[in-house]
C-alpha positions in Angstrom: 19.4 45.7 103.1 17.0 47.1 105.6 13.5 47.8 104.5 11.0 50.0 106.5 7.3 49.1 106.2 4.6 51.6 107.0 1.1 50.1 107.0 -1.3 52.5 105.2 1.5 55.0 105.2 0.4 57.2 102.4 -2.1 57.6 99.5 -1.6 56.0 96.1 -0.5 58.6 93.6 -3.0 57.1 91.1 -6.2 56.0 92.9 -5.6 58.1 96.1 -6.4 55.1 98.4 -4.1 54.4 101.4 -1.7 51.5 101.0 1.2 49.9 102.7 4.5 51.6 101.7 8.0 50.2 101.6 11.1 52.4 102.0 14.7 51.3 101.6 18.2 52.4 100.5 19.6 50.5 97.6 23.2 51.1 98.5 25.8 53.5 100.0 25.6 57.1 98.9 22.3 56.6 97.2 18.9 58.1 98.0 16.1 56.3 99.7 13.5 54.7 97.4 9.9 54.0 98.3 6.7 52.6 96.7 4.6 55.3 95.1 1.5 53.4 93.9 -0.5 50.5 95.4 -0.4 46.9 94.3 -3.8 47.1 92.6 -2.7 50.0 90.3 0.6 48.3 89.7 -1.0 45.0 88.6 -3.5 46.8 86.4 -0.7 48.1 84.2 2.0 45.5 85.0 4.4 48.3 86.2 6.8 48.7 89.1 5.4 50.3 92.2 8.4 52.7 92.5 9.6 53.7 89.0 6.3 52.9 87.2 8.1 51.2 84.3 6.9 47.9 82.7 8.0 44.9 84.7 8.7 42.8 81.6 10.6 45.2 79.4 11.6 47.9 81.9 10.2 50.6 79.5 7.5 53.3 79.8 3.9 52.3 79.4 3.4 54.6 76.5 6.2 53.0 74.5 5.0 49.5 75.4 1.4 50.0 74.4 2.3 51.9 71.2 4.6 49.2 69.9 2.4 46.3 71.0 -0.7 48.1 69.6 -2.8 47.5 72.7 -4.9 49.7 74.8 -4.8 49.5 78.6 -6.8 52.6 79.5 -7.9 53.1 83.2 -10.7 55.4 84.3 -9.4 58.8 85.6 -12.6 60.1 87.3 -13.0 59.4 91.0 -16.2 57.2 90.8 -15.2 55.2 87.8 -11.6 54.7 89.1 -12.9 53.4 92.5 -15.3 51.0 90.8 -12.6 49.8 88.5 -10.2 49.2 91.4 -12.8 47.2 93.3 -13.5 45.0 90.3 -9.8 44.5 89.7 -9.2 43.6 93.4 -11.9 40.9 93.2 -10.4 39.5 90.1 -7.0 39.3 91.7 -8.4 37.6 94.7 -10.3 35.1 92.5 -13.7 35.9 93.9 -15.5 36.5 90.6 -16.8 34.1 87.9 -15.9 33.7 84.3 -18.2 36.5 83.3 -15.6 39.0 84.6 -12.6 37.3 83.0 -10.4 39.8 81.3 -9.5 39.4 77.6 -6.0 38.4 76.7 -3.7 41.4 76.8 -0.2 41.0 75.3 1.0 44.0 77.3 0.7 42.1 80.5 2.8 39.1 79.4 6.2 38.8 78.0 7.0 37.0 74.6 7.7 33.8 76.5 4.1 33.8 77.8 2.5 33.8 74.5 2.3 30.2 73.4 0.4 29.7 70.1 -0.4 33.4 69.8 0.8 35.7 67.0 3.0 38.5 68.3 2.2 42.1 67.3 4.6 43.7 64.7 6.3 45.8 67.3 7.0 43.0 69.8 10.4 42.3 68.2 11.3 46.0 68.3 10.1 46.2 71.9 12.2 43.2 72.9 15.3 44.9 71.4 14.6 48.2 73.3 14.1 46.3 76.6 16.5 47.3 79.3 18.1 44.2 80.8 21.0 45.7 82.8 20.2 47.7 86.0 20.1 51.5 85.7 22.0 52.7 88.8 21.7 56.4 87.9 18.1 56.2 88.9 19.2 55.6 92.5 21.5 58.6 92.8 20.6 61.3 95.3 19.1 64.6 94.2 21.2 67.6 93.5 21.9 69.9 96.5 20.0 73.1 96.0 22.2 74.9 98.6 25.4 73.9 96.7 23.9 75.5 93.5 23.4 78.8 95.5 26.9 78.4 96.9 25.6 78.1 100.5 26.1 74.4 101.3 28.3 74.0 104.4 28.3 70.2 104.7 31.1 69.6 102.3 31.8 65.9 101.6 29.3 64.9 104.3 26.4 66.3 102.3 24.0 63.4 101.3 23.0 65.3 98.1 25.0 65.6 94.9 27.2 68.6 94.3 26.8 68.7 90.5 25.6 71.2 87.9 21.9 70.5 87.0 20.9 69.5 83.5 19.4 71.9 81.0 15.9 73.0 82.4 14.7 73.2 78.8 15.3 69.5 78.3 12.0 67.7 78.1 13.3 64.8 80.1 13.5 67.1 83.1 9.7 67.5 83.1 8.4 64.0 84.0 5.1 63.4 85.6 4.1 60.3 87.5 0.5 60.2 86.4 1.4 60.8 82.7 3.9 57.9 82.9 1.4 55.6 84.4 -1.5 56.4 82.0 0.9 56.5 79.0 0.4 60.1 77.9 2.9 62.9 77.3 5.8 60.8 78.6 9.0 62.5 77.4 11.0 59.3 77.8 8.5 57.2 75.8 8.3 59.9 73.1 12.1 59.9 72.8 12.1 56.1 72.4 9.3 56.1 69.8 11.0 58.9 67.8 14.2 56.8 67.8 12.3 53.8 66.5 10.5 55.9 63.8 13.9 57.2 62.6 15.4 53.7 62.4 12.3 52.4 60.6 12.5 55.2 58.1 16.2 54.5 57.4 15.5 50.8 56.8 12.7 51.7 54.3 14.9 54.1 52.4 17.6 51.5 52.2 15.2 48.9 50.8 13.9 51.2 48.0 15.4 50.4 44.6 17.9 53.0 43.3 17.2 54.5 39.8 20.1 54.7 37.4 20.1 57.2 34.6 21.7 56.3 31.3 
């Protein structure tokens, strides 16, 4: 696989600071992927630089933090965000003392990295929801807009997909990168959490004793 590196090629989608970008093609007939956020923002949330999913569970940040009952808020204003990024970079480089040591955050470590510590109630549920197999549909090319209009003249040589788009009213079609990173209004996470709530409700109803009438 050939990877293209562009030093300070673009701004981070979260902190707006320039960073070194990586661009590659995962396979034949797939679209090119690239890094969207810098390493500092990625380490702050323990997410992938490209898909912004958790590196341990491969799930959205909102679902991870909700089930683990942790808070990993990051400042959103320009000044506070820049100060937070500088402090985090110094911590990662090991240039600060113990007074700046971060408290233990179970969201930044998998179940195997929690020796002697009690897991949150949702850790088992989160481990069951974790996606272990690769999700290849994420690498498919975008849908050809000219084919939808009936104007595509490339035929089989077109690098884009000639498929009917999904329902525009589907909430999964409106995904925002910043919302996914900060764990707010993420439709994928909300769908997973609603599924967990339904399963929990069914289990509670099954455990309730049944009343028999004489």
